[in-house]
TIRO-2110 file (N, C-alpha, C; in Angstrom, 1 decimal):
// TIRO-2110
42.6, 28.9, 73.4, N, 1, A
42.8, 30.2, 72.9, CA, 1, A
43.1, 30.2, 71.4, C, 1, A
43.9, 29.2, 70.9, N, 2, A
44.2, 29.2, 69.5, CA, 2, A
42.9, 29.1, 68.7, C, 2, A
41.9, 28.3, 69.2, N, 3, A
40.7, 28.2, 68.5, CA, 3, A
39.8, 29.4, 68.5, C, 3, A
40.0, 30.2, 69.5, N, 4, A
39.2, 31.5, 69.6, CA, 4, A
39.8, 32.6, 68.8, C, 4, A
41.1, 32.6, 68.5, N, 5, A
41.7, 33.7, 67.8, CA, 5, A
41.1, 33.9, 66.4, C, 5, A
40.9, 32.8, 65.5, N, 6, A
40.3, 33.1, 64.2, CA, 6, A
38.8, 33.7, 64.4, C, 6, A
38.1, 33.2, 65.4, N, 7, A
36.8, 33.8, 65.6, CA, 7, A
36.8, 35.2, 66.0, C, 7, A
37.7, 35.6, 66.9, N, 8, A
37.9, 37.0, 67.3, CA, 8, A
38.3, 37.9, 66.1, C, 8, A
39.2, 37.4, 65.3, N, 9, A
39.6, 38.2, 64.2, CA, 9, A
38.5, 38.4, 63.2, C, 9, A
37.7, 37.3, 63.0, N, 10, A
36.5, 37.4, 62.1, CA, 10, A
35.5, 38.4, 62.6, C, 10, A
35.2, 38.3, 63.9, N, 11, A
34.2, 39.2, 64.4, CA, 11, A
34.7, 40.7, 64.4, C, 11, A
36.0, 40.9, 64.6, N, 12, A
36.5, 42.3, 64.6, CA, 12, A
36.5, 42.8, 63.2, C, 12, A
36.7, 42.0, 62.2, N, 13, A
36.8, 42.4, 60.8, CA, 13, A
35.5, 42.6, 60.2, C, 13, A
34.4, 42.1, 60.7, N, 14, A
33.1, 42.2, 60.1, CA, 14, A
32.6, 43.6, 59.9, C, 14, A
32.7, 44.5, 60.9, N, 15, A
32.2, 45.9, 60.7, CA, 15, A
33.0, 46.6, 59.6, C, 15, A
34.3, 46.3, 59.5, N, 16, A
35.1, 47.0, 58.5, CA, 16, A
34.7, 46.5, 57.1, C, 16, A
34.3, 45.2, 57.0, N, 17, A
33.9, 44.7, 55.7, CA, 17, A
32.5, 45.0, 55.3, C, 17, A
31.7, 45.3, 56.3, N, 18, A
30.2, 45.6, 56.0, CA, 18, A
30.1, 46.8, 55.1, C, 18, A
29.2, 46.8, 54.2, N, 19, A
29.0, 47.9, 53.2, CA, 19, A
28.3, 49.0, 54.0, C, 19, A
28.8, 50.2, 53.8, N, 20, A
28.3, 51.4, 54.4, CA, 20, A
26.9, 51.6, 53.8, C, 20, A
25.9, 52.1, 54.6, N, 21, A
24.6, 52.3, 54.1, CA, 21, A
24.6, 53.5, 53.1, C, 21, A
23.8, 53.5, 52.1, N, 22, A
23.7, 54.5, 51.1, CA, 22, A
23.0, 55.7, 51.8, C, 22, A
23.6, 56.9, 51.6, N, 23, A
23.0, 58.1, 52.1, CA, 23, A
22.2, 58.9, 51.1, C, 23, A
22.3, 58.4, 49.9, N, 24, A
21.4, 59.0, 48.8, CA, 24, A
21.2, 57.9, 47.7, C, 24, A
20.2, 58.2, 46.9, N, 25, A
20.0, 57.2, 45.8, CA, 25, A
20.9, 57.4, 44.6, C, 25, A
21.9, 58.3, 44.7, N, 26, A
22.8, 58.6, 43.5, CA, 26, A
23.2, 57.3, 42.8, C, 26, A
23.2, 57.4, 41.5, N, 27, A
23.5, 56.3, 40.6, CA, 27, A
22.5, 56.1, 39.5, C, 27, A
22.7, 55.1, 38.7, N, 28, A
21.8, 54.9, 37.6, CA, 28, A
21.0, 53.6, 37.9, C, 28, A
19.7, 53.7, 37.8, N, 29, A
18.8, 52.7, 38.2, CA, 29, A
17.9, 52.3, 37.0, C, 29, A
17.6, 51.0, 36.8, N, 30, A
16.7, 50.5, 35.8, CA, 30, A
15.4, 50.2, 36.6, C, 30, A
14.3, 50.8, 36.2, N, 31, A
13.0, 50.6, 36.9, CA, 31, A
12.4, 49.3, 36.5, C, 31, A
11.9, 48.6, 37.6, N, 32, A
11.2, 47.3, 37.4, CA, 32, A
9.7, 47.3, 37.8, C, 32, A
9.3, 48.4, 38.4, N, 33, A
7.9, 48.6, 38.8, CA, 33, A
7.6, 50.1, 38.8, C, 33, A
6.4, 50.4, 38.3, N, 34, A
5.9, 51.8, 38.3, CA, 34, A
4.4, 51.7, 38.6, C, 34, A
4.1, 52.0, 39.9, N, 35, A
2.7, 51.9, 40.3, CA, 35, A
2.4, 50.4, 40.3, C, 35, A
1.2, 50.1, 39.7, N, 36, A
0.8, 48.6, 39.6, CA, 36, A
1.5, 47.9, 38.4, C, 36, A
2.2, 48.6, 37.6, N, 37, A
2.7, 48.1, 36.3, CA, 37, A
4.2, 47.5, 36.5, C, 37, A
4.3, 46.2, 36.2, N, 38, A
5.7, 45.6, 36.2, CA, 38, A
6.4, 46.1, 34.9, C, 38, A
7.6, 46.4, 35.1, N, 39, A
8.4, 46.9, 33.9, CA, 39, A
9.5, 45.9, 33.6, C, 39, A
9.8, 45.7, 32.3, N, 40, A
10.8, 44.9, 31.8, CA, 40, A
12.0, 45.7, 31.4, C, 40, A
13.2, 45.2, 31.3, N, 41, A
14.4, 46.0, 30.8, CA, 41, A
14.1, 46.6, 29.5, C, 41, A
13.4, 45.9, 28.6, N, 42, A
13.2, 46.5, 27.3, CA, 42, A
12.2, 47.7, 27.3, C, 42, A
11.5, 48.0, 28.4, N, 43, A
10.7, 49.2, 28.6, CA, 43, A
11.6, 50.4, 28.7, C, 43, A
12.9, 50.2, 29.1, N, 44, A
13.9, 51.2, 29.1, CA, 44, A
13.7, 52.4, 30.1, C, 44, A
13.0, 52.2, 31.2, N, 45, A
12.8, 53.3, 32.1, CA, 45, A
14.0, 53.3, 33.1, C, 45, A
14.7, 54.4, 33.0, N, 46, A
16.0, 54.6, 33.7, CA, 46, A
15.9, 55.9, 34.5, C, 46, A
16.4, 55.8, 35.7, N, 47, A
16.5, 57.0, 36.6, CA, 47, A
18.0, 57.2, 36.9, C, 47, A
18.5, 58.4, 36.7, N, 48, A
19.9, 58.7, 37.1, CA, 48, A
19.9, 59.8, 38.1, C, 48, A
20.3, 59.5, 39.3, N, 49, A
20.4, 60.5, 40.4, CA, 49, A
21.8, 61.0, 40.5, C, 49, A
22.0, 62.3, 40.5, N, 50, A
23.4, 62.8, 40.7, CA, 50, A
23.3, 64.2, 41.5, C, 50, A
23.7, 64.2, 42.7, N, 51, A
23.8, 65.4, 43.5, CA, 51, A
22.6, 66.3, 43.4, C, 51, A
21.4, 65.9, 43.7, N, 52, A
20.2, 66.7, 43.7, CA, 52, A
19.5, 66.8, 42.4, C, 52, A
20.0, 66.2, 41.3, N, 53, A
19.4, 66.2, 40.0, CA, 53, A
19.0, 64.8, 39.7, C, 53, A
17.9, 64.7, 38.9, N, 54, A
17.5, 63.4, 38.4, CA, 54, A
17.1, 63.5, 36.9, C, 54, A
17.4, 62.5, 36.2, N, 55, A
17.1, 62.5, 34.7, CA, 55, A
17.1, 61.1, 34.3, C, 55, A
16.6, 60.9, 33.1, N, 56, A
16.5, 59.5, 32.5, CA, 56, A
15.5, 59.4, 31.5, C, 56, A
15.0, 58.2, 31.3, N, 57, A
14.0, 57.8, 30.3, CA, 57, A
12.8, 57.4, 31.0, C, 57, A
11.7, 58.0, 30.6, N, 58, A
10.4, 57.6, 31.2, CA, 58, A
9.7, 56.5, 30.4, C, 58, A
10.4, 55.9, 29.4, N, 59, A
9.8, 54.9, 28.6, CA, 59, A
9.7, 55.3, 27.1, C, 59, A
9.4, 56.6, 26.9, N, 60, A
9.3, 57.2, 25.6, CA, 60, A
10.1, 58.5, 25.6, C, 60, A
9.7, 59.4, 26.4, N, 61, A
10.4, 60.7, 26.5, CA, 61, A
11.4, 60.7, 27.6, C, 61, A
12.4, 61.6, 27.5, N, 62, A
13.4, 61.9, 28.5, CA, 62, A
12.7, 62.7, 29.6, C, 62, A
13.1, 62.6, 30.9, N, 63, A
12.6, 63.4, 31.9, CA, 63, A
13.8, 64.0, 32.7, C, 63, A
13.6, 65.0, 33.5, N, 64, A
14.7, 65.7, 34.2, CA, 64, A
14.1, 66.5, 35.3, C, 64, A
14.9, 66.9, 36.3, N, 65, A
14.4, 67.7, 37.4, CA, 65, A
15.3, 67.6, 38.5, C, 65, A
14.8, 68.0, 39.7, N, 66, A
15.6, 68.0, 40.9, CA, 66, A
15.0, 67.1, 41.9, C, 66, A
15.8, 66.8, 42.9, N, 67, A
15.2, 66.0, 44.1, CA, 67, A
15.9, 66.5, 45.3, C, 67, A
15.2, 66.4, 46.4, N, 68, A
15.6, 66.8, 47.8, CA, 68, A
15.5, 65.6, 48.7, C, 68, A
16.4, 65.4, 49.6, N, 69, A
16.4, 64.3, 50.6, CA, 69, A
15.9, 64.8, 52.0, C, 69, A
15.5, 66.1, 52.1, N, 70, A
15.1, 66.6, 53.3, CA, 70, A
13.7, 67.2, 53.3, C, 70, A
12.7, 66.6, 53.9, N, 71, A
12.7, 65.3, 54.6, CA, 71, A
12.3, 64.2, 53.6, C, 71, A
12.6, 63.0, 53.8, N, 72, A
12.3, 61.9, 52.9, CA, 72, A
13.0, 62.1, 51.6, C, 72, A
12.2, 62.0, 50.5, N, 73, A
12.7, 62.3, 49.1, CA, 73, A
11.5, 62.9, 48.4, C, 73, A
11.7, 64.0, 47.8, N, 74, A
10.7, 64.7, 47.0, CA, 74, A
11.4, 65.2, 45.7, C, 74, A
10.6, 65.2, 44.6, N, 75, A
11.0, 65.7, 43.3, CA, 75, A
10.5, 67.1, 43.1, C, 75, A
11.2, 67.9, 42.4, N, 76, A
10.7, 69.2, 42.0, CA, 76, A
11.1, 69.6, 40.6, C, 76, A
10.3, 70.4, 39.9, N, 77, A
10.7, 70.8, 38.6, CA, 77, A
10.8, 69.7, 37.6, C, 77, A
10.0, 68.7, 37.7, N, 78, A
10.1, 67.6, 36.7, CA, 78, A
9.6, 68.0, 35.4, C, 78, A
10.3, 67.8, 34.4, N, 79, A
9.9, 68.1, 33.0, CA, 79, A
10.2, 66.9, 32.1, C, 79, A
9.6, 66.9, 30.9, N, 80, A
9.9, 65.9, 30.0, CA, 80, A
10.0, 66.5, 28.6, C, 80, A
10.6, 65.7, 27.7, N, 81, A
10.5, 66.0, 26.3, CA, 81, A
9.1, 65.7, 25.8, C, 81, A
8.8, 66.0, 24.6, N, 82, A
7.4, 65.9, 24.1, CA, 82, A
7.2, 65.1, 22.9, C, 82, A
7.8, 63.9, 22.8, N, 83, A
7.6, 63.0, 21.7, CA, 83, A
6.3, 62.3, 21.9, C, 83, A
5.6, 62.0, 20.8, N, 84, A
4.3, 61.3, 20.8, CA, 84, A
4.6, 59.8, 21.1, C, 84, A
3.9, 59.2, 22.0, N, 85, A
4.1, 57.8, 22.3, CA, 85, A
2.7, 57.1, 22.2, C, 85, A
2.8, 55.9, 21.8, N, 86, A
1.6, 55.1, 21.7, CA, 86, A
1.8, 53.7, 22.2, C, 86, A
0.7, 52.9, 22.4, N, 87, A
0.9, 51.5, 22.9, CA, 87, A
1.5, 51.4, 24.2, C, 87, A
2.4, 50.3, 24.3, N, 88, A
3.1, 50.0, 25.6, CA, 88, A
3.9, 51.2, 26.1, C, 88, A
4.6, 51.9, 25.2, N, 89, A
5.4, 53.0, 25.6, CA, 89, A
4.6, 54.1, 26.3, C, 89, A
3.5, 54.4, 25.8, N, 90, A
2.6, 55.4, 26.4, CA, 90, A
2.1, 54.9, 27.8, C, 90, A
1.7, 53.6, 27.8, N, 91, A
1.3, 53.1, 29.1, CA, 91, A
2.4, 53.1, 30.2, C, 91, A
3.6, 52.7, 29.8, N, 92, A
4.7, 52.7, 30.7, CA, 92, A
5.0, 54.1, 31.2, C, 92, A
5.1, 55.0, 30.3, N, 93, A
5.4, 56.4, 30.6, CA, 93, A
4.3, 57.0, 31.6, C, 93, A
3.1, 56.8, 31.3, N, 94, A
2.0, 57.3, 32.1, CA, 94, A
2.1, 56.7, 33.5, C, 94, A
2.3, 55.4, 33.7, N, 95, A
2.5, 54.8, 35.0, CA, 95, A
3.7, 55.3, 35.7, C, 95, A
4.8, 55.5, 35.0, N, 96, A
6.0, 56.0, 35.6, CA, 96, A
5.9, 57.4, 36.1, C, 96, A
5.4, 58.3, 35.3, N, 97, A
5.3, 59.7, 35.7, CA, 97, A
4.2, 59.9, 36.8, C, 97, A
3.2, 59.1, 36.8, N, 98, A
2.2, 59.2, 37.9, CA, 98, A
2.8, 58.7, 39.2, C, 98, A
3.5, 57.6, 39.2, N, 99, A
4.2, 57.1, 40.4, CA, 99, A
5.2, 58.1, 40.9, C, 99, A
6.0, 58.6, 40.0, N, 100, A
7.1, 59.6, 40.3, CA, 100, A
6.5, 60.8, 41.1, C, 100, A
5.3, 61.2, 40.6, N, 101, A
4.7, 62.4, 41.3, CA, 101, A
4.2, 62.1, 42.7, C, 101, A
4.1, 60.9, 43.1, N, 102, A
3.6, 60.5, 44.4, CA, 102, A
4.7, 60.3, 45.4, C, 102, A
5.9, 60.2, 45.0, N, 103, A
7.0, 59.8, 45.9, CA, 103, A
7.2, 60.8, 47.0, C, 103, A
7.3, 60.3, 48.3, N, 104, A
7.7, 61.1, 49.4, CA, 104, A
8.8, 60.6, 50.3, C, 104, A
9.4, 59.4, 49.9, N, 105, A
10.5, 58.9, 50.6, CA, 105, A
11.2, 57.8, 49.8, C, 105, A
12.2, 57.2, 50.3, N, 106, A
13.0, 56.2, 49.6, CA, 106, A
13.6, 55.2, 50.6, C, 106, A
14.0, 54.1, 50.1, N, 107, A
14.8, 53.1, 50.9, CA, 107, A
15.4, 52.1, 50.0, C, 107, A
16.4, 51.4, 50.5, N, 108, A
16.9, 50.3, 49.8, CA, 108, A
16.2, 49.0, 50.2, C, 108, A
15.8, 48.2, 49.3, N, 109, A
15.1, 46.9, 49.6, CA, 109, A
16.2, 45.9, 50.1, C, 109, A
15.7, 44.8, 50.7, N, 110, A
16.7, 43.8, 51.2, CA, 110, A
17.5, 43.3, 50.1, C, 110, A
17.1, 43.3, 48.8, N, 111, A
17.8, 42.8, 47.7, CA, 111, A
18.7, 43.9, 47.1, C, 111, A
18.8, 45.1, 47.7, N, 112, A
19.6, 46.2, 47.2, CA, 112, A
18.9, 47.0, 46.2, C, 112, A
17.6, 46.7, 45.9, N, 113, A
16.8, 47.5, 44.9, CA, 113, A
16.5, 48.9, 45.6, C, 113, A
16.3, 49.9, 44.7, N, 114, A
15.9, 51.2, 45.1, CA, 114, A
14.3, 51.2, 45.2, C, 114, A
13.8, 51.6, 46.3, N, 115, A
12.3, 51.6, 46.4, CA, 115, A
12.0, 53.1, 46.7, C, 115, A
11.2, 53.7, 45.8, N, 116, A
10.7, 55.0, 46.0, CA, 116, A
9.3, 54.9, 46.5, C, 116, A
9.0, 55.5, 47.6, N, 117, A
7.8, 55.3, 48.5, CA, 117, A
6.8, 56.4, 48.5, C, 117, A
5.6, 56.0, 48.7, N, 118, A
4.5, 56.8, 49.1, CA, 118, A
4.0, 56.3, 50.4, C, 118, A
4.3, 57.1, 51.5, N, 119, A
3.8, 56.8, 52.8, CA, 119, A
4.2, 55.3, 53.2, C, 119, A
5.5, 54.9, 52.9, N, 120, A
6.0, 53.7, 53.3, CA, 120, A
5.8, 52.5, 52.3, C, 120, A
5.0, 52.7, 51.3, N, 121, A
4.7, 51.7, 50.3, CA, 121, A
5.4, 52.0, 49.0, C, 121, A
6.1, 51.0, 48.4, N, 122, A
6.8, 51.2, 47.1, CA, 122, A
5.9, 51.5, 46.0, C, 122, A
6.1, 52.7, 45.3, N, 123, A
5.3, 53.0, 44.1, CA, 123, A
6.2, 52.9, 42.9, C, 123, A
7.5, 52.9, 43.1, N, 124, A
8.5, 52.7, 42.1, CA, 124, A
9.6, 51.8, 42.6, C, 124, A
10.1, 50.9, 41.8, N, 125, A
11.2, 50.0, 42.3, CA, 125, A
12.2, 50.0, 41.1, C, 125, A
13.5, 49.9, 41.5, N, 126, A
14.5, 49.9, 40.4, CA, 126, A
15.7, 49.1, 40.9, C, 126, A
16.5, 48.6, 40.0, N, 127, A
17.7, 47.9, 40.3, CA, 127, A
18.9, 48.7, 39.7, C, 127, A
20.1, 48.6, 40.3, N, 128, A
21.2, 49.3, 39.7, CA, 128, A
21.4, 48.8, 38.3, C, 128, A
21.6, 49.8, 37.4, N, 129, A
21.9, 49.5, 36.0, CA, 129, A
23.3, 48.9, 35.8, C, 129, A
23.4, 47.9, 35.0, N, 130, A
24.7, 47.3, 34.7, CA, 130, A
25.5, 48.3, 33.9, C, 130, A
26.8, 48.3, 34.3, N, 131, A
27.7, 49.2, 33.6, CA, 131, A
28.5, 48.5, 32.5, C, 131, A
END
């Protein structure tokens, strides 16, 4: 019985220690993939979700709008600032905004990344931004 007691305690404690599943994507995320384009931290694509609102950097311009989690995940009223972008910044922004427009669901990847989905396939991927 003495040998079983630590095992029983560990098994009973496991659910309490397990991290609760996220019910929303709220938080600040650094994008690592937009459509077929791999993104680097220096591309600066950031999504910040807060209580039905989303904002951030699309690579050159700022973007903003709303999101809904019923059903799946959809964006509405997405707007951007209008600075001129060229080169890599323009390519990144175009890929990001095109992918964002396709999103119809979300999930957390096995590694804790945020995956924004189109019919089950990731079109945008992001990791929690360091604070």
